[in-house]
C-alpha angles and dihedrals in degrees: 000000000000125000124195119186117196132180098231143037087234092059090044091053091046097052091044092051090049093054089051088045090057092048091055095044090050092044114017093185094050126143112240122199105212134198135205133208125083100298098073096041094094091045090054089049089053093047089051090053092051089051092048090051090055094247098114135047119196096176094110097034122115119201131197121188127216101231157347138207113257110246099023126108131204092264091062111097092218095051118104093236087059089047093052094045090051101038098042123346103063089048099055136049096256114139103247089214087064093057117089131189124170112269103243089187097055113135089225110035091180092057088045090056092051092050089048092055091047090052089057090052093047089051089055092246134300114297096202127007120201115210141182125195130227125224087255093049097260118155114196100343093313097135126197108284145151093268141018112257112220101193132065102269148164116264137195103231117241115244092243091054088050090052094047093050094045089089090072093054135060090253141352088256088064095059110105113243095215139051141177113233142181107254130228093270093061093043094047094046088066114112092222132020124203114188119188125192129176130190137045088261090069094059097086097047090047088055091049094045098046106024100032132071121297105254137150086233085073099037095191091058089082087073088076085078097058120098100219116037127148121188123194116195133182124178092202 
């Protein structure tokens, strides 16, 4: 496990983008596991600049996202499909047909989860998985629980997650209460994991996740069992 501490979000984003850059350069047809939320926005901006400068080619890349709100489709500006389109996909030359986000509007979300897991298998696994971390230790929408869930599954969002995500909606009441998320099996099957965390308020949960016991009550703690994890952290 490798820890990198930086003194700014800008540096964090640049380092993370360079790691993803190296992955694409070394394997142009790689499978990237991507994340949403505020943490990776700077990383995506850096990747877009690398593309615009002619340094990076996404044409053979496949991407598979961690999660999606239940009940939201890609046209909804709070959906994670919309987020990815606006923050990365529409600004680079990735084939949109090679980008995958769980279907939050699927009639059968359980079946959607099984199909999503099979897609990861069909891809031969994820080459690099980008993660953020919640204040309660969640990764994707894998919330604190009594056990780790392996499969892509539907979750009831924790109250702290709802409050944290309320800033993206008109009100807290508008935040969906359920989501579909990649399980720990999909995440842990990635060949490399890159976790980014920004802000002094993330320090305590990072210490619990990577220096405390491995427990589903701190979902990110399972990453201690992975053989290739890089954590980039900035307090500012």
